[in-house]
N, C-alpha and C positions, 0 to 999 in steps of 0.2 A: 468567577474564574475568567480569564482574559482570554487564555489561549485553546482551552478545551470547551465544545458545547457537544452536549449528548444531545442527539437527535432523535433518539430510536433505542428501543431494547426490545431483549425478546425476539430479535430476528433469528428464524429458523436458519443455521448454519451446517445443521447436519447434511443436507444432500450434498453440498459441495467439500466438507470433509471428506464423505462417504466417497466422493468422486476424485479427490486428490489421493485417498489411499490405493485407487486401483489404478490411477495412472503415475507412479513416480518418477518418470521417465520425463516429465514436464518440467521438473526442477533443474536450473541453471541450463536448460537449453540455449539462452541468450545468457551471458553474461557481462555485458556492456555496462549495468549498474554495478557490479559487484568487482569485477577483474581489473580496473584500472588503478595504479599502485597508490592514488590517493584517496579513494573509494571510502566514505564513512561506512559503506553498507560492506565491506571486505569479508564480515564474518557472518553475513546473511545469505540463505538462498533464495532464489528468483523465481516465478514464473510471469513473463510479461505477456498479457494477455491482450492490452491496446495501448501501441507503444508509438511514438515517432520512427521515421525510418533511421537505419542506425548507418553511420557512414561508415565506408571503408579504413578511413584515415581517423583513428580517434580525436584528432586536433580539428579536423573539419568542421564548420561551422552545421550546426543541427539547426534544423525548425521543428520545434517541439511544441507547437502550437496546434501542428496536423499530427493526427495520431491516426492510425489503421489496426484492423485485427489481425493479430499474430496467430499463429495456429492453434495454441491453446484457447482463443475465443471457440472455434468449433470444437474442441476437445472438452470443452468443459461448460456445456450449454445450462447448467445448472447455475451458473451467476448470473445470467440473465435477469430471471426476476429481483435477485437483489439488486442489482445494477438501474435497472428501470425503477423499481420501486423507489429507491433513493433517489434519482433522477426526478420523478413526480413529486416526491416530500418536498424538494428544494427548490422544484419549479427549474431546474436546469435546461439549458439550451444547445449544450455542445458536451460533448464526451471527449477528454481529454486521456490522460495516462490510467490504464487499470494495469495493478500489479498487484500479485499475489507474494507475500514474503514471510518467509519464517527465518527464527532464530532458535539456536538450539539452546539447550540451558546451559548459560555461563556466557554465553553470547552476547554483543551487544553493536547498536550500532551507533558509533563515536557521534559525539557533538558536532552537528554542523547548520547551517541553513540554507534552506534551498533558494536555486537561484532560477533565471528565466522564465519561461511560460508556466509551469506547475507551482511559481510562486506568484507571480503577476499577472497572468492572465486567468489563471484557474483559480478554484478555489479548492481545498484538500480535504477530502473526507477518507475514513477507516472505519471498516468493519471488523468487528474482533471476531475470527472464525476459531482461535483457539486461544484463550489466555488466562491464565492459572494466576493466584494470589503469589506475588514476587515478579512478575512481568511488569516492570516498570517503565512508564512512557513520559519524559520529563520535558517541558517546554518553559524555558527562564526558570523562575523559581516554583512552577506548577508541577507539581507529579501527578498521575493518576496511572492505577491498576485497572485497566477495561476489563469488563467481565465478556464472557463468550457471547455473542449475538447482540453486544450494544455498538452502536454507530454514532461515530465525535466527526463532528467538524474539527479539523485541528490546525492551528496557526504555523505553518511550516515555514514563514518570514521570519520566524523568531530562531533562536537557535536551540535544537532540540535533539534529544537523543533517546535509545530505547535501551534498557537493561533485561535481559531476560534472569533475574535471580531466583526462578523456578524450577520445578524438575521435570518439568515438561517442555517441548516446544510451543513458541509464541508464533502462533499464522495469522496474519493479518491481511486483508484485502483494502488496499490503497485507491483509491476511485477519484480522480481531478474531475471538476464539474466548472464549467462555466454557468453563471447563473445569470437570470435576466436582468 
């Protein structure tokens, strides 16, 4: 496969899922990615964990290389072992955006190609926190159904989409990292 590389499996995601269930108010506290009219993520729910500063005017230029912790970083300390283990595994030198994204059954992230630092400066990884058969991630002509606890490098520079044809929510941890 050219667009997906599984780098870990069997990651213990239960502590994160338990923490998410206990803190439902974290979802959509910031709707920067999901609320603008042309967003391919309009059907998703997000928790911004590490993200760039969000401009008051959405058409302003964004510095998407420099990221900072959002309130969810303090609220979800269970994420840290997953993130830091992945950084050690890949020998990453810088942490970019960290987002938890959720798709309801029947929802989708529309086809798109990522731009800016998330595609040109960082490498994109995903950890499947909850994924069932039918939750399909497509990049170009390749489609994968992540298993819960799998971690993948993904090619977000190519056209990609996610369609949740399962009977439960698909929840993924998206981590951008700069490699040495």
